[in-house]
C-alpha positions as CSV (number, residue, x, y, z in Angstrom):
1,M,-16.3,39.6,26.4
2,I,-14.7,36.6,24.8
3,L,-11.6,35.1,26.4
4,M,-9.2,33.5,23.8
5,I,-7.0,30.7,25.0
6,R,-4.4,29.4,22.5
7,N,-2.7,26.0,22.4
8,F,-5.7,24.3,24.0
9,S,-4.0,20.9,23.5
10,Q,-0.3,21.0,24.0
11,K,1.7,20.2,20.8
12,K,1.7,16.4,20.3
13,K,3.8,14.2,18.1
14,S,0.9,11.9,17.3
15,L,-2.7,12.5,16.2
16,F,-5.6,12.3,18.6
17,S,-9.3,13.2,18.5
18,I,-10.6,16.3,20.3
19,L,-12.1,14.6,23.3
20,L,-12.7,16.3,26.6
21,S,-13.7,14.6,29.8
22,A,-17.2,15.0,31.3
23,A,-19.5,15.9,28.5
24,M,-17.7,17.4,25.6
25,I,-17.8,17.8,21.9
26,L,-21.4,17.9,20.7
27,S,-20.7,18.5,17.1
28,M,-18.1,19.5,14.6
29,T,-18.9,21.4,11.4
30,I,-16.4,21.7,8.5
31,F,-16.4,24.5,6.1
32,T,-15.7,23.1,3.3
33,G,-8.3,-2.8,-12.5
34,M,-5.4,-4.3,-12.6
35,P,-2.6,-3.4,-15.0
36,A,-2.0,-5.8,-17.8
37,Y,1.5,-7.3,-18.2
38,A,1.5,-9.6,-21.2
39,D,3.9,-11.7,-23.3
40,D,3.0,-13.9,-26.2
41,T,4.8,-16.9,-24.9
42,A,3.6,-16.9,-21.3
43,D,0.4,-16.8,-19.2
44,T,-1.3,-14.1,-21.1
45,Q,-4.8,-14.7,-22.6
46,S,-8.1,-14.8,-20.7
47,G,-11.6,-15.9,-21.5
48,G,-12.6,-18.7,-19.1
49,S,-12.0,-22.4,-19.3
50,A,-14.7,-22.8,-21.9
51,A,-12.5,-20.9,-24.4
52,F,-9.6,-23.4,-24.0
53,T,-9.7,-26.4,-26.3
54,D,-7.4,-28.4,-24.0
55,V,-9.6,-28.0,-20.9
56,S,-12.6,-30.4,-21.3
57,A,-15.7,-30.0,-19.3
58,D,-15.1,-33.4,-17.6
59,A,-11.4,-32.8,-16.8
60,W,-10.6,-33.0,-13.0
61,Y,-9.0,-29.6,-13.2
62,H,-11.8,-27.9,-15.2
63,D,-13.5,-26.1,-12.3
64,C,-10.2,-24.9,-10.7
65,V,-9.0,-23.6,-14.0
66,Q,-12.2,-21.7,-14.4
67,F,-11.8,-20.3,-10.8
68,C,-8.3,-19.0,-11.6
69,V,-9.1,-17.6,-15.0
70,E,-12.3,-15.8,-13.8
71,R,-10.2,-14.0,-11.2
72,D,-7.3,-13.3,-13.6
73,Y,-4.9,-15.2,-11.3
74,M,-4.0,-17.4,-14.3
75,N,-4.7,-17.1,-18.0
76,G,-4.1,-19.1,-21.1
77,T,-0.8,-19.4,-23.0
78,S,-2.9,-18.4,-26.1
79,D,-6.5,-17.5,-26.8
80,T,-7.5,-21.2,-27.0
81,I,-4.8,-23.1,-25.1
82,F,-4.3,-23.3,-21.3
83,S,-1.5,-25.9,-21.4
84,P,-2.7,-27.8,-18.2
85,G,0.1,-30.3,-18.5
86,S,2.9,-27.8,-18.9
87,N,5.2,-27.1,-16.0
88,L,4.9,-23.9,-14.0
89,S,7.9,-21.6,-14.2
90,R,9.2,-19.5,-11.3
91,A,8.2,-16.4,-13.2
92,M,4.6,-17.7,-13.7
93,A,4.4,-18.7,-10.0
94,V,5.4,-15.2,-8.8
95,T,3.1,-13.5,-11.3
96,V,0.1,-15.5,-10.1
97,L,0.6,-14.3,-6.5
98,W,1.2,-10.8,-7.7
99,R,-2.1,-10.8,-9.5
100,M,-3.8,-12.2,-6.4
101,D,-2.4,-9.3,-4.4
102,G,-3.8,-6.7,-6.8
103,C,-0.7,-6.1,-9.0
104,P,1.0,-3.7,-6.5
105,E,3.7,-1.4,-7.7
106,V,6.8,-1.2,-5.5
107,N,10.1,0.6,-5.7
108,Y,12.7,-2.0,-5.0
109,A,16.1,-2.3,-6.6
110,M,16.7,-5.8,-8.1
111,S,20.1,-7.1,-9.2
112,F,19.0,-10.2,-11.1
113,S,20.8,-10.3,-14.5
114,D,18.1,-12.7,-15.8
115,V,15.2,-10.5,-15.0
116,A,14.9,-8.1,-17.9
117,A,13.1,-4.7,-17.6
118,D,9.6,-4.4,-18.9
119,Q,8.8,-8.1,-19.1
120,W,5.4,-9.5,-18.1
121,Y,7.0,-10.9,-14.9
122,T,9.4,-8.0,-14.0
123,E,7.2,-6.1,-11.5
124,A,5.9,-9.4,-10.1
125,I,9.4,-10.6,-9.2
126,R,10.2,-7.1,-7.9
127,W,7.2,-7.2,-5.6
128,A,7.8,-10.8,-4.4
129,Q,11.4,-10.2,-3.5
130,S,10.5,-7.0,-1.7
131,E,8.0,-8.9,0.4
132,G,10.3,-11.8,1.1
133,I,8.0,-14.3,-0.7
134,V,10.7,-15.5,-3.1
135,T,14.4,-15.1,-3.3
136,G,16.9,-15.7,-6.1
137,Y,19.4,-18.5,-6.5
138,S,21.9,-15.8,-5.8
139,D,22.1,-12.1,-5.7
140,T,22.3,-12.0,-9.5
141,T,20.2,-15.0,-10.6
142,F,16.5,-15.6,-10.2
143,G,15.9,-18.5,-12.6
144,T,12.8,-17.0,-14.3
145,N,12.2,-20.0,-16.7
146,D,13.1,-22.8,-14.3
147,S,10.3,-25.2,-13.4
148,V,8.8,-25.1,-9.9
149,T,8.5,-28.3,-7.9
150,R,5.5,-29.1,-5.7
151,Q,7.4,-28.4,-2.5
152,Q,8.6,-25.1,-3.9
153,L,5.1,-23.9,-4.7
154,A,3.9,-25.1,-1.3
155,S,6.7,-22.9,0.2
156,I,5.8,-19.9,-1.9
157,L,2.2,-20.2,-0.9
158,Y,3.1,-20.6,2.7
159,R,5.3,-17.5,2.8
160,Y,2.4,-15.6,1.2
161,A,0.1,-16.9,3.8
162,E,2.5,-15.8,6.5
163,S,2.6,-12.3,5.0
164,M,-1.1,-12.2,5.7
165,G,-0.6,-13.3,9.3
166,Q,-1.5,-17.0,8.7
167,G,0.5,-20.2,8.9
168,F,1.7,-22.1,12.0
169,T,2.3,-19.9,15.1
170,G,3.3,-22.7,17.5
171,A,3.8,-26.5,17.6
172,S,1.8,-28.3,14.9
173,M,0.4,-31.6,16.1
174,F,-1.5,-33.7,13.5
175,Y,-0.9,-36.9,11.6
176,F,1.5,-36.3,8.7
177,N,3.2,-39.3,7.3
178,P,3.2,-39.3,3.5
179,A,4.8,-42.3,1.7
180,D,7.6,-40.2,0.4
181,S,8.1,-37.9,3.5
182,G,11.8,-38.6,3.3
183,D,11.9,-36.7,0.0
184,I,10.7,-33.5,1.5
185,S,13.5,-31.0,2.1
186,D,14.0,-29.6,5.6
187,W,13.4,-26.0,4.4
188,A,10.0,-27.1,2.9
189,M,8.7,-29.3,5.7
190,E,6.7,-26.7,7.6
191,A,5.1,-25.4,4.4
192,M,4.3,-28.9,3.2
193,R,2.7,-29.8,6.5
194,W,0.6,-26.6,6.5
195,C,-0.5,-27.2,2.9
196,Y,-1.4,-30.8,3.7
197,M,-3.3,-29.8,6.8
198,E,-5.3,-27.1,4.8
199,D,-6.1,-29.6,2.0
200,I,-4.1,-27.5,-0.5
201,L,-1.8,-30.4,-1.3
202,K,-2.8,-34.1,-1.1
203,G,-1.1,-37.4,-1.9
204,D,-1.7,-39.5,-4.9
205,G,-3.2,-43.0,-4.9
206,S,-0.1,-44.4,-3.1
207,G,-0.1,-41.7,-0.5
208,A,2.9,-39.9,-2.0
209,L,3.1,-36.1,-2.1
210,R,5.8,-36.1,-4.8
211,P,7.5,-33.0,-3.4
212,L,10.3,-33.1,-6.0
213,D,8.1,-33.4,-9.0
214,N,7.5,-30.3,-11.1
215,V,4.1,-28.9,-10.6
216,T,1.9,-28.5,-13.7
217,R,-0.3,-25.6,-14.5
218,A,-3.4,-27.7,-13.8
219,E,-2.1,-28.7,-10.4
220,T,-1.2,-25.1,-9.7
221,A,-4.8,-24.0,-10.5
222,S,-6.1,-26.7,-8.1
223,M,-3.7,-25.6,-5.3
224,L,-4.6,-21.9,-5.8
225,E,-8.3,-22.5,-5.5
226,K,-7.8,-24.5,-2.3
227,F,-5.3,-21.9,-1.0
228,C,-7.8,-19.1,-1.5
229,E,-10.4,-21.1,0.5
230,A,-7.9,-21.8,3.3
231,A,-6.6,-18.3,3.5
232,G,-10.1,-16.7,3.2
233,I,-9.3,-14.7,0.0
234,E,-12.5,-13.5,-1.6
235,E,-13.0,-13.1,-5.3
236,S,-10.8,-10.5,-6.9
237,S,-9.6,-9.2,-3.6
238,G,-6.5,-11.1,-2.4
239,M,-4.7,-8.9,0.1
240,A,-6.1,-6.1,-2.1
241,N,-4.6,-2.9,-3.3
242,P,-5.2,-0.6,-0.3
243,W,-5.1,2.6,-2.4
244,T,-8.3,4.2,-3.5
245,E,-8.4,6.8,-6.3
246,T,-9.7,10.2,-5.1
247,D,-9.4,13.9,-5.6
248,A,-7.9,16.8,-3.7
249,A,-10.9,16.9,-1.4
250,G,-10.3,13.3,-0.6
251,I,-6.8,14.0,0.5
252,L,-8.1,16.8,2.7
253,S,-10.7,14.5,4.2
254,V,-8.3,11.7,5.1
255,C,-5.2,13.6,5.9
256,G,-6.5,17.0,6.9
257,V,-4.3,18.9,4.6
258,E,-4.1,19.7,0.9
259,F,-1.1,19.5,-1.4
260,G,0.0,22.6,-3.1
261,I,0.3,22.3,-6.9
262,P,3.9,22.8,-8.1
263,E,4.5,25.0,-11.1
264,E,4.2,23.2,-14.5
265,A,2.6,20.1,-12.8
266,D,0.4,18.1,-15.2
267,Q,-1.4,14.8,-15.3
268,I,-2.2,15.1,-11.6
269,T,-3.9,12.1,-9.9
270,Y,-4.7,11.5,-6.2
271,Q,-5.2,8.4,-4.1
272,V,-5.5,7.6,-0.4
273,F,-4.6,4.7,1.8
274,K,-7.4,5.2,4.3
275,S,-6.4,2.8,7.1
276,E,-3.0,4.4,7.3
277,K,-4.3,8.0,6.8
278,M,-1.9,8.4,3.9
279,G,-2.5,10.6,0.8
280,E,-0.6,10.5,-2.5
281,M,-0.4,12.9,-5.4
282,D,1.2,11.8,-8.7
283,F,2.1,14.3,-11.3
284,V,4.4,15.0,-14.3
285,L,6.4,18.2,-14.7
286,S,6.8,19.9,-18.1
287,S,10.4,18.5,-18.2
288,G,9.0,15.0,-18.2
289,A,10.1,14.2,-14.7
290,E,7.6,11.9,-12.9
291,C,6.8,12.8,-9.3
292,C,5.1,11.2,-6.4
293,A,4.2,13.1,-3.2
294,R,2.9,11.6,0.0
295,V,1.7,12.8,3.4
296,Q,0.9,10.8,6.5
297,P,0.5,11.5,10.3
298,T,3.6,10.2,12.2
299,S,5.2,10.8,15.5
300,E,8.5,11.8,13.9
301,L,10.1,12.2,10.5
302,E,9.7,9.0,8.6
303,D,10.4,8.0,5.0
304,I,6.9,7.2,3.8
305,S,7.8,7.2,0.1
306,G,7.8,3.5,-0.4
307,A,10.8,4.0,-2.6
308,Y,13.4,1.4,-1.8
309,F,16.7,2.4,-3.5
310,D,20.3,2.7,-2.5
311,W,20.1,6.3,-1.5
312,Q,23.3,8.3,-1.7
313,G,24.6,11.7,-0.6
314,T,21.9,12.3,2.0
315,E,21.9,16.0,3.1
316,E,19.7,17.9,5.6
317,C,17.4,20.6,4.4
318,L,14.9,23.1,5.8
319,V,11.7,23.2,3.7
320,N,10.2,26.6,3.5
321,G,12.6,27.7,6.2
322,T,10.5,25.8,8.8
323,Y,10.4,22.0,8.4
324,M,13.5,19.8,8.9
325,G,14.1,17.3,6.3
326,T,16.6,15.3,4.1
327,I,17.4,15.1,0.4
328,A,19.1,12.1,-1.3
329,S,19.6,10.6,-4.7
330,A,19.9,7.2,-6.4
331,K,20.2,5.6,-9.9
332,D,18.1,2.7,-11.1
333,E,17.8,1.2,-14.6
334,G,19.4,4.2,-16.2
335,K,17.3,6.8,-14.5
336,D,18.1,9.5,-11.9
337,I,15.9,9.5,-8.8
338,Q,15.8,12.2,-6.1
339,I,13.9,12.1,-2.8
340,C,13.0,14.8,-0.2
341,N,11.5,13.8,3.1
342,W,10.4,16.5,5.7
343,Y,8.4,16.8,8.9
344,D,5.7,19.3,10.0
345,D,6.2,19.1,13.8
346,D,3.3,21.5,14.3
347,L,0.8,19.0,12.8
348,G,2.7,15.8,13.2
349,L,2.9,15.0,9.5
350,S,5.6,13.4,7.4
351,Y,5.9,14.4,3.8
352,S,7.9,12.9,0.9
353,V,8.3,13.6,-2.7
354,T,10.3,11.4,-5.2
355,V,11.2,12.6,-8.7
356,E,12.4,10.3,-11.5
357,D,13.8,11.3,-14.9
358,T,16.6,10.3,-17.3
359,D,18.7,13.3,-16.1
360,L,18.1,15.3,-12.9
361,N,21.4,17.1,-12.9
362,G,20.8,20.6,-11.4
363,F,17.2,19.7,-10.5
364,D,15.9,21.5,-7.4
365,I,13.7,19.0,-5.6
366,Q,13.5,21.2,-2.5
367,A,11.7,23.8,-4.6
368,V,9.1,21.2,-5.6
369,A,8.8,20.2,-1.9
370,E,8.2,23.8,-0.9
371,Q,5.4,24.2,-3.4
372,L,3.8,21.0,-2.3
373,C,3.7,22.1,1.4
374,P,3.2,25.9,1.4
375,V,3.2,27.6,4.8
376,V,-0.4,28.8,5.2
377,Q,-1.2,31.4,7.8
378,A,-4.4,30.9,9.7
379,P,-7.0,33.6,9.1
380,V,-7.0,36.3,11.8
381,I,-10.2,36.4,13.9
382,T,-10.9,40.1,14.5
383,D,-14.5,40.1,15.7
384,L,-14.8,38.3,19.1
385,S,-18.2,39.7,20.1
386,S,-19.9,36.3,19.9
387,Y,-19.5,32.7,18.9
388,E,-21.6,33.4,15.8
389,A,-19.3,36.2,14.8
390,I,-16.3,34.0,15.2
391,I,-17.9,31.2,13.1
392,S,-18.8,33.7,10.4
393,Q,-15.1,34.5,9.9
394,L,-13.9,30.9,9.4
395,K,-12.4,29.9,6.1
396,S,-12.4,26.8,4.0
397,G,-10.6,24.0,5.7
398,Q,-11.3,25.2,9.2
399,A,-13.7,23.5,11.6
400,Y,-15.4,24.2,14.9
401,A,-17.0,22.3,17.7
402,F,-18.8,23.3,20.9
403,A,-17.8,21.9,24.3
404,D,-19.6,22.0,27.6
405,I,-17.4,23.0,30.5
406,D,-20.1,22.7,33.2
407,K,-23.8,23.3,33.4
408,D,-23.4,27.1,33.1
409,H,-20.4,27.4,30.7
410,D,-19.5,26.2,27.2
411,A,-16.6,26.9,24.8
412,L,-16.1,27.1,21.1
413,L,-13.1,25.1,19.7
414,V,-11.7,26.2,16.3
415,T,-9.1,24.2,14.4
416,N,-7.2,24.8,11.2
417,Y,-6.4,21.1,10.7
418,I,-8.9,18.2,10.5
419,Y,-8.7,14.6,9.3
420,D,-11.1,11.6,9.0
421,N,-10.7,9.5,12.1
422,L,-12.3,6.5,10.2
423,D,-14.9,6.1,13.0
424,G,-17.6,8.3,11.6
425,N,-16.0,11.4,13.2
426,M,-13.6,14.1,12.3
427,A,-10.6,14.7,14.5
428,A,-7.9,17.3,15.0
429,I,-4.5,17.7,16.7
430,E,-5.0,21.1,18.4
431,A,-7.5,23.8,18.6
432,T,-7.9,27.4,19.8
433,V,-10.6,27.7,22.5
434,Y,-12.9,30.7,22.8
435,G,-14.9,31.0,26.0
436,Y,-16.6,33.6,28.2
437,D,-14.6,34.9,31.1
438,S,-17.7,35.6,33.2
439,Y,-17.0,32.9,35.8
440,D,-18.2,33.6,39.3
């Protein structure tokens, strides 16, 4: 006879692999480019330094311009002009780093009156402010067209390096005595010292760093090439976009669950953030509402949406009559936004869905959430005559593994939830254990 023992591993709030002491799981079987932001008057055209009539082959900046253009960090101001002697603007500086980082899209509410929507620099400034890499002159002014000084660019690069875990972590002790050190602002001193130490910024013939001079596009290209070398940024990677396009099966592999498909959902795409075991499904409803759903293992309810708005009217909800969650709303650039976050405490998963449209009055976001996360009952195992009989009754999405208890006894573990543990193995939170009760 088969003895069935439920809740083999007590309910946990975090994920862990099925690992038993002294000899355990032998096998587990499962049934189963960067966006373009362009403007005619700014850094827009590509083609390599050979395509630019104002970048001669013997110019000191030729190779670094080529380096930046090939990686799409910088482009020309036209098809044939790079404008190496032109000053770098604050908008250009931020856009360069944004491109280096893979053109990430972030939801962050900006209040700058001089940053118009849908400009070539808008999303770059949004990203840079959300990451703390740049700030505005005030809460309402960014200064998009203002020129950047050499010490300002050094500071921007240094803050970007810090966001990657680099920069000074203790006292810095090396010779630093440029001829014009007195011109370096206190707020820029650490950044200037680091850039000097890493050979990103060097003095002129007189030993001056010229911190207050505006930095040109040619000087910017030179500093960027040296910065990439110092920070270990490989070609076309930067900090890289961590999201990978996938399909529904990819979500299941990484997160262990599948999204339900809401009624009238169209233009469905999937992507995963493997190192965080996060899955995302983007879709558009027939009403035109744009939706983004995410799922991720967490120890408690978390807002994993990545949507940083001034949420208002937060209310508690109960998704599918089972999962505790919250609903809130916001407005941004003339659009209505709603969010629903909820938590599956059986599986230790946080879910979120955000919906954006011009008018969401009367919209039922909880209904969408409930279709994304349907309550699925595990198949009932009726034939317990043998391990083979149990395995034959498993359905898609379930998994099993054998475990040795001692030299004379083994057990069959069956789970309804699996995920990729990113170490070459599949893992699960809990399992039902089937074993013989013929112990002596």
